[in-house]
C-alpha positions in Angstrom: 6.5 -14.6 -2.7 8.1 -12.4 -0.1 11.5 -14.0 -0.6 11.2 -13.4 -4.2 10.5 -9.7 -3.8 13.3 -9.4 -1.2 15.6 -10.8 -3.9 14.5 -8.4 -6.5 15.0 -5.5 -4.0 18.4 -6.8 -3.3 19.4 -6.9 -7.0 18.1 -3.5 -7.6 20.5 -2.1 -5.0 18.5 -2.1 -1.7 20.3 -2.4 1.5 19.1 -3.0 4.9 18.6 0.1 6.9 17.7 0.5 10.7 16.1 3.8 10.0 12.4 3.4 9.2 11.1 5.3 6.2 14.7 6.0 5.0 15.2 6.6 1.2 15.9 3.5 -0.8 16.1 2.7 -4.5 13.2 0.3 -4.6 10.5 -0.8 -2.1 8.1 -3.8 -3.1 5.3 -4.5 -0.8 2.6 -7.0 -0.9 -0.6 -4.9 -0.4 -3.2 -7.8 -0.3 -3.5 -11.5 -1.6 -7.1 -12.2 -2.1 -9.1 -12.3 1.0 -6.3 -13.6 3.1 -5.6 -12.0 6.4 -2.1 -12.8 7.8 0.0 -11.3 10.6 3.5 -12.5 11.7 6.9 -11.0 12.4 7.9 -11.2 8.8 4.8 -10.2 7.0 1.3 -8.4 7.4 -1.4 -8.9 4.7 -3.2 -6.8 4.0 -0.5 -4.2 4.2 -0.9 -2.2 7.4 -0.7 1.3 5.9 -2.4 0.8 2.6 -5.6 2.4 3.7 -4.1 5.6 4.1 -2.1 5.8 0.8 -3.7 7.4 -2.2 -1.0 6.3 -4.4 -2.1 2.7 -3.7 -5.9 3.4 -3.4 -6.4 5.3 -6.7 -4.8 2.8 -9.2 -6.5 -0.1 -7.2 -10.0 1.5 -7.8 -9.2 1.7 -11.4 -8.5 -2.1 -11.7 -10.7 -3.4 -8.8 -13.4 -0.9 -7.9 -15.5 -3.3 -6.0 -12.6 -4.9 -4.1 -13.4 -5.0 -0.3 -10.6 -4.9 2.4 -10.9 -8.2 4.1 -10.2 -6.5 7.5 -12.5 -3.7 7.5 -15.1 -4.8 4.7 -14.8 -1.4 3.2 -14.6 -1.0 -0.7 -11.8 0.8 -2.3 -14.3 3.8 -2.9 -15.0 3.9 0.8 -11.4 4.1 1.8 -10.8 6.8 -0.8 -13.9 8.6 0.5 -12.4 8.4 4.0 -9.3 10.2 2.8 -11.1 13.0 1.1 -12.8 13.8 4.3 -9.6 14.0 6.2 -8.0 16.3 3.5 -5.3 13.9 2.6 -6.7 13.3 -1.0 -6.7 17.0 -1.9 -3.1 17.6 -0.5 -1.9 14.8 -2.5 -3.8 15.7 -5.6 -2.3 19.1 -5.7 1.1 17.8 -5.6 0.4 15.3 -8.4 -1.7 17.2 -10.6 -1.4 21.0 -10.1 
């Protein structure tokens, strides 16, 4: 699956960059794969930063509200609740929905 996603990115104009977080035309990530936990040099599942990303958690809550992170055991609602307490949710909400 990772090879397929990398090929799609390549066809859409993504080029390798040595600067982490630099802008790119497309970025496809595997956020999770069922209850699997995987960590090697080429792939980490679940995605290591999904727990802090409202743009991942909010739609995930819409389609799978009872899904549990296989690493922490927390539900999507728990993860979103943690972001609200830290203020990340509010700041992002204000940018998306004034």
